[in-house]
N, C-alpha and C positions, 0 to 999 in steps of 0.2 A: 522506296520512292518517297520523296518529299515534294510538296507543292506549295507555291505561293497562292495568295488569294486569286489572282488572275488565272493561273494555270488550273487550279481546282475548279473554279467557276466554269471555265471553258470545258473541262473534262465532264462536269456534271450537267452542263447545259443550263446553268442558272446565272444570275448576275453577280458580280463582285459585291454589289451593294447588299444582296440577300445574305451572303456569307458574313459580311461585317455585322449585319443586323442580328444574325444568329449568335454571333459572339457577344454582342451587346446585351442580349436578353438571357445569356447563359445557356442557350440551347446547344451550341456547338463551339467550343473553345478550341483555338489552335493548339498544337502540341507544344509550340514554343514561339517566342518572339526573337528574331535574330538580331545581330548587332546593329543593323540598320533600322530596326524598329518594325520590320515587316512580319506579318503573321505567317507561320509555317505549319503545314498540316502533314501528318503522317498516315500510315495505313489504318490505325485505329479511328482517326477522324474521318477518313474516306468511307470506312464501313458504317460509321455512325451517320454520315451524311446520306448514305444509301437508304438507311432506315427512315430517316426524316423525309426523304423524297417519296418513299413508298407510302408513308402515312399521308403526306400532302396530296398524293394522287387519289387517295381515298377520302379527301376533303376533311381530314382531321385537323383541328385547330392547332396552332403552334403551342399554346399553353398546355393542351392535352398531350401533345407529343412530348413536351418537356417532362411532364409528370410520368409518362410511360417509360421513357428512356432512362430517367434518373431513379426509377424505382429499384430497390434492392432485389425485387423478385423478377426483374426483367430478364427474359430468356431470348437470346438472339435467334437461335435456331427455331424456337417455337414461334417467334414473331414472323420469321420468314415463311414458315408453313402457313401461318394465319394470313399473311399477305397473299400468298399463292392461291389460297382458297377463295379469298375475296376477289382476286383478279379473274379467277375462273368463273365465279358467279357473275361478274360484270361482263365477261366475254359471252356467257350464255344469254344474258339480257340483251346485249347488242346484236348477237346473232339472230335472236327472235325478232327484234325490232326491224333489222335489215330484211329478214325474210318477209315480214309483214308488209314493209314498204314496197319491196319488189313485187309482191302479189297484187298490191293495190295499184301500182303502175301498170302491171300487165292487164288487170281488169279494166282500168280506165282506157287502155289502148285497144280494148275489144278482145282481149285474150281470155285466159282461163277465169272462171268465176271463183269468187272468194266466199267461203261459207261464213255464216253469221258467227260461228264459234271462232274462226280465224280472225275475224274483225274484232271480236271482243278481246281475244288474247292480246292483240296489238294495242287496243285501247287501255287495257290494264297496265301494260308495260309503259305506255305513254304517261299514264297517271302517276306511276312510281317515279319516272324520270322527272316529271314536273315537280312533284313533291320534294324530291331530293334537291333539285335546283333551288327551290324557294326556301325550304325549311331544314334541309339536311344537316347543316352545321349545328343549328340550335337543338334539334331533337336528338342528335347523337351525343352532344355534350350533356344534355339534360337526362336522357334515358339510357344512354349507352349503346354501343354497337350491336350487341346481341339482341336487345329489345327491338331496335329499329329493323334489323334483318328479319326477325321473327314476324314483325308486322308486314313487311314487304312479302314474305313467303305466304302469309295468309291472304293478301290481296291477289297474288298469283294463282292461288287455289280457289278463289272465289268464283261461284257460278253466276250466270247472268241473273238468275232469280235472286240470289243473295245480294248482288249489286243493286238491283231494283228495290229490294227491301231496304237497303241502307239509304237509298235516295228518298224513299217514302218516309222513313223515320226522320231524316233531316228536315223534310217539309213539315211533318207533324210537330217537331220540336219548335220550329219557328212560329207556327200557328198558335201553339199553346202559350209560348212566351208572349206573343202579341196580345192574346186574350187576357193573360194573367196581368200584364202591365195595364191594360185598358180597364180592368175591373178592380183596381186598387193597388196593384204592384207590390204584393206581399210575397217575398221569395220563399217564405215558409208555408204559403197557402197551397191548397190542393192542386191547382193547375200548374203552379211552378214546380212542385215536387213531382208531378206527373212528367213534366218536361225533363227534369233531372234524371228520372228513371229511364225515360226513353233515350236520353243522351248516353246513359250507361249501355243500354241495349245496342245503340248505334256504334259505340266504341268497340263492342265485342265482335263486330264484323272485321275489325282491324287489329285488335290486340290479342296476343296469345293467351293472356290471363288477366283477370281484373285485380286492381289494387286501388283502394279508396284514396290513399294519399296521392298516388299518381293522377287519379281522376281530378282531385282537388287542385293539384299543381297545374294540370292542363287548363282547368277553368281560369286560374289566375293568369296564365299566359294569354288567354283570350282578351284579357283586359290590358296586360302589359305590352303586348305586341300589337303595333298599330295595324298590321295587315289583318290580323284576326278581328280586332276591334271594328275595323271598317266593314268587314263582312257581316258581323252580327248587328252593327248599328246602321246599316245602309237604309233601312226603312223606318226604324224607331231608335233614335239616340238613347243610349243607356241600356240597351238590351244585353250587351256583353257583360256589364257589371251585374245586371239582374240575374243572368244565367250563372255567373260566377258565384253569387250569393246563394242561389238556389242549390247549386251543386255542393257548395261547402256545407250547407245545412243537411243535404241528403247524405253526404259522406261522413257527417259527424265531425268535420274539420272546422266548423264555424267557431271563431274565437270570440 
């Protein structure tokens, strides 16, 4: 079978404009251009488009998809198995969230009671979903799919006490940063370095393993990304940069 842009777009459930854009950026080229100047796609291109749409469903950027598909090591069957596993993981997440919502509705209507553990499981899933929506694209491009999924797995396995401890650490970090800035603002000082150390401890509630360079890169993102900067600077402007400098000194990455 061969398809024009319009026919392939209809088959795949996407716009003709998207297919033309994929051609423009070199992501999906047509098999040939016919005598009338129209793009024509064959079976190879259909299969490649399927892979692209799988990755898009997982919120992978077009630039990353292009790198993956054009890699000499790309394994089509292996990629399909990987897609399948990720979709199963997503289905489990959605099933858990739906179950939690159903129980919450039932409880609100005077039905069965919901245990604190069940409420907490739903909260963790909501936290993962919110983080994925806000930062999923950036963190996957920066740290890779495996690292992000490991982090989410750690959150799912977190106990209520571990969650409370992470919250306490976050509060301590902000208090130490505020005091450090108020007493001279030296990122190499004792208070600032204590904050950096606690930040590492806080990270380990979410990271599978520690890496000093990744820690330093994350601190830089707090400054570069306006969303993070606003969080840290909400009470004291300059806090994000101060924390960045303290962590860079702590990790030995200060230039």
